[in-house]
C-alpha positions in Angstrom: 120.7 135.8 -80.6 118.0 138.4 -78.9 118.8 140.3 -82.4 118.9 137.7 -84.6 115.5 136.9 -83.5 113.9 140.1 -83.1 115.1 140.8 -86.3 113.6 137.4 -88.0 110.8 138.5 -86.4 110.5 141.8 -88.0 111.0 140.7 -91.3 108.5 137.8 -90.7 106.2 140.4 -89.9 106.6 143.4 -92.5 106.4 140.9 -94.6 103.6 139.1 -93.8 101.5 143.2 -93.5 103.1 144.0 -97.6 101.9 140.6 -98.5 98.5 141.7 -96.7 98.5 144.8 -98.4 98.7 143.5 -101.5 95.8 142.1 -101.5 91.8 143.3 -102.5 90.3 144.1 -99.8 88.0 141.7 -99.5 90.1 138.6 -99.8 92.8 140.6 -97.3 89.9 140.3 -94.7 89.4 136.8 -96.0 92.4 135.4 -95.6 93.3 137.7 -92.0 90.2 135.9 -90.5 91.3 132.5 -91.5 94.5 132.8 -90.1 93.2 134.7 -87.1 91.0 130.7 -87.0 93.7 128.9 -87.5 95.6 130.4 -84.1 92.1 130.4 -82.5 92.4 126.6 -82.7 96.4 126.5 -81.5 96.7 128.8 -79.1 95.4 126.8 -76.2 96.3 129.5 -73.7 94.8 132.5 -74.2 91.9 131.4 -75.3 91.4 129.9 -71.5 92.3 133.0 -70.6 89.8 134.3 -72.5 87.3 132.4 -71.9 88.1 132.5 -68.0 87.9 136.6 -68.3 84.0 135.9 -70.1 83.2 134.1 -67.2 84.2 137.4 -65.1 82.7 139.6 -67.0 79.8 137.6 -68.5 78.6 134.9 -65.7 74.9 135.1 -67.1 75.7 133.3 -70.5 76.8 129.7 -71.5 79.7 128.2 -72.3 78.7 128.4 -75.8 78.0 131.4 -76.2 81.6 132.4 -74.5 83.0 130.5 -77.8 81.6 132.4 -79.8 82.4 135.5 -78.9 85.7 134.8 -78.4 86.4 133.6 -82.0 84.8 136.3 -83.1 87.8 137.9 -81.4 89.7 136.3 -83.5 88.7 137.0 -86.1 88.8 140.6 -85.4 92.1 140.4 -84.9 92.6 139.9 -88.4 90.7 142.6 -89.0 93.1 144.8 -87.3 96.2 143.4 -89.2 94.5 144.2 -92.9 93.9 148.2 -91.0 97.6 147.7 -89.6 98.8 146.6 -93.7 97.1 149.7 -94.7 98.1 152.7 -92.5 100.6 153.7 -94.0 100.6 156.5 -96.3 96.6 156.8 -95.7 95.0 160.3 -96.4 92.6 161.7 -95.6 89.8 161.3 -98.4 91.2 157.7 -98.0 90.3 157.0 -94.7 86.3 158.8 -94.8 85.4 156.6 -97.6 85.7 153.7 -94.5 85.9 156.1 -91.3 83.0 157.8 -89.6 82.4 159.9 -87.2 79.3 159.2 -85.6 76.2 161.1 -85.4 75.2 162.8 -81.7 78.4 161.3 -80.5 80.8 162.1 -83.0 82.9 165.3 -83.7 81.2 167.2 -82.3 82.1 165.9 -78.3 85.3 166.9 -79.5 85.0 170.0 -80.5 82.9 170.7 -77.4 86.0 169.7 -75.2 88.3 172.4 -76.7 85.3 175.2 -77.4 87.1 176.8 -74.5 90.7 176.0 -75.2 91.7 173.5 -72.6 94.3 171.0 -72.5 92.3 167.2 -73.8 92.5 163.5 -72.5 91.6 161.2 -74.8 90.9 157.4 -72.9 90.2 154.1 -75.2 90.7 150.3 -75.1 91.8 147.7 -77.5 88.5 147.1 -78.8 88.2 146.7 -82.6 91.0 148.3 -84.7 92.1 150.8 -82.4 95.3 151.1 -83.9 93.1 153.0 -86.7 91.6 155.1 -83.9 93.7 157.6 -84.3 95.3 157.7 -87.5 92.1 158.2 -89.0 90.9 160.6 -86.2 94.2 163.2 -87.2 93.0 163.0 -90.7 89.7 164.0 -90.2 89.8 165.4 -86.8 93.2 166.7 -85.1 96.7 165.1 -84.5 97.1 163.5 -81.0 100.1 162.4 -78.9 99.4 159.7 -76.7 101.1 157.1 -74.9 102.0 153.4 -75.4 104.1 150.6 -74.0 107.8 150.2 -76.0 107.5 147.2 -77.6 110.4 144.3 -76.5 111.2 143.8 -80.1 113.4 147.6 -81.2 113.5 146.9 -84.4 109.3 146.2 -84.3 109.5 149.6 -82.2 110.9 151.3 -84.5 108.7 150.3 -87.7 105.4 151.1 -85.1 106.4 154.5 -84.2 107.0 155.7 -88.0 103.2 154.6 -88.4 101.7 155.3 -85.8 103.0 159.2 -86.8 103.0 159.6 -90.0 99.6 161.2 -89.6 100.9 164.0 -87.3 100.5 162.1 -84.5 103.6 161.6 -81.4 104.2 159.5 -79.6 105.3 158.8 -75.7 107.0 156.1 -74.6 105.0 155.0 -70.9 107.4 154.4 -69.1 109.0 158.4 -69.2 106.6 160.1 -70.7 105.4 162.6 -67.5 107.1 165.2 -68.8 106.6 165.0 -72.2 102.9 164.8 -71.3 102.8 167.9 -68.9 105.0 170.1 -72.1 102.1 168.2 -74.5 99.3 169.5 -72.1 100.7 172.9 -71.8 100.6 173.9 -75.4 97.2 172.5 -75.4 97.8 169.7 -78.0 95.6 166.7 -76.7 97.2 163.6 -75.2 95.2 159.5 -75.7 95.7 157.1 -73.5 94.6 153.0 -73.1 94.1 151.9 -69.7 92.3 148.4 -70.4 94.9 146.3 -69.2 96.3 145.4 -66.2 99.2 147.3 -64.3 100.8 146.6 -61.3 99.4 148.1 -57.4 102.1 150.6 -58.2 100.9 152.2 -60.9 96.9 152.2 -60.5 94.2 152.0 -58.5 91.9 149.1 -58.0 88.5 150.3 -59.6 85.1 148.4 -60.3 85.0 146.3 -63.9 82.5 143.9 -64.4 81.9 143.8 -61.6 85.1 142.6 -60.3 88.8 145.0 -58.9 90.7 145.7 -61.6 93.9 147.2 -61.0 93.4 149.9 -63.7 96.0 153.0 -64.5 94.9 156.1 -62.4 97.9 158.2 -64.8 94.3 159.1 -66.6 92.8 160.0 -63.4 95.7 162.1 -61.9 96.3 164.1 -64.6 93.0 165.0 -65.4 93.4 166.1 -61.7 96.0 167.8 -62.0 96.0 170.3 -65.1 91.7 170.7 -65.5 91.7 168.9 -68.7 88.1 167.9 -70.6 88.7 164.4 -71.0 86.7 162.2 -74.4 86.1 158.6 -74.0 86.2 157.4 -77.6 85.9 153.8 -79.2 85.8 153.1 -83.1 84.0 150.2 -83.6 82.8 148.5 -87.1 80.0 149.4 -88.6 77.7 145.8 -88.8 76.5 146.9 -92.3 79.6 147.4 -94.1 82.8 145.0 -93.4 86.0 146.9 -94.0 84.0 150.1 -93.0 84.0 151.5 -89.4 82.6 154.0 -86.6 84.0 156.7 -84.2 81.8 157.0 -81.0 83.4 160.0 -78.3 80.9 160.7 -75.2 80.8 164.1 -73.8 83.4 165.5 -72.5 84.3 165.0 -69.0 85.7 167.0 -66.2 86.8 165.6 -63.2 86.4 167.6 -59.8 88.8 167.4 -56.7 86.8 166.3 -53.5 90.1 166.9 -51.3 90.5 163.5 -51.3 93.1 162.9 -53.8 92.8 159.0 -53.5 89.3 159.0 -53.0 89.1 161.3 -56.7 91.7 158.9 -58.1 89.7 155.9 -57.2 86.3 157.4 -59.0 87.8 158.9 -61.9 89.1 155.3 -63.1 85.7 154.7 -62.4 85.0 156.6 -64.3 85.9 155.6 -67.6 86.1 152.0 -66.5 82.5 152.0 -66.8 82.1 153.6 -70.1 85.2 150.9 -71.5 82.8 148.5 -69.8 79.3 150.3 -71.2 81.7 149.9 -74.7 82.2 146.2 -74.4 78.7 144.8 -73.5 77.7 146.1 -76.7 80.2 144.5 -78.3 82.0 141.9 -76.4 83.2 140.1 -80.0 85.6 143.6 -80.6 87.4 143.0 -77.3 91.1 141.8 -76.6 89.7 138.8 -74.2 93.0 137.5 -74.3 94.4 139.7 -71.9 94.8 138.8 -68.4 93.1 141.9 -67.5 92.4 140.8 -63.4 95.5 139.2 -63.0 96.4 141.8 -59.9 94.1 141.2 -57.1 93.6 143.0 -53.4 94.0 139.8 -52.4 96.8 138.7 -53.7 95.3 135.4 -55.3 95.4 134.7 -59.5 92.6 134.0 -60.8 94.2 132.4 -64.0 96.8 130.1 -62.4 93.6 127.1 -61.7 92.4 127.0 -65.1 95.9 127.4 -66.8 97.3 124.8 -65.0 94.2 121.6 -66.5 
């Protein structure tokens, strides 16, 4: 039965994305934004999770501001669907027409990190059209490998891997990636991570995020300490002046230095990465994935979501 459901879901998603791909760009964005608004109205559960997260991150803001940010974040997911539908077969010239590196915080920081031949670690977050970021950079800057959580649907997993690797990138499944990552870094390849989602205590450390403890994957800090690799924090974000156009921001390379206290170094390194992500979300709050239970795992074992979701 599960196989049948997986096939149906896979076919439906491929059909929808195929139809979106056929639409003119402006019409595709309009259609997907309206579809996202329908989901926003129907998806009570993720609306509530989003409002809890916004209350944690922006306690000083009123209900109307939070609702507006949440609504716009759903619209942004609609834009993400448009970009997903067009990832396959993208060329460097097509990407260059709509994606540019931010001046002063762009490709120069990538080259700075690469100039002495060290391995390079990337970190980003589920901000804006995050699936476009590694594809655009592969075509305009250089290919990279990145770590992803395998999808439960094997048909979608196989298709998404082809989509993500068609431009020369590689994908490492999260559940069996350490050896592959180390080999890639030894060969001087770039490896990317998304670390803005909740993990279990055994997978991470508690690091501040919007003033609250957030259980965050420590693999990036651990690899940076082990290999002496530079870490570049980067994001893709929408240009406000032209819909459907984006900029890539790369911060200056970070090197984590061992103090001799490994656990402390893990927490401090991870906190530093969280700080950059938080800073970006504060600048573009409508571009983050607010429906995820980011603060689910807490030191005292309580849930910040249970009371609200039981209403």
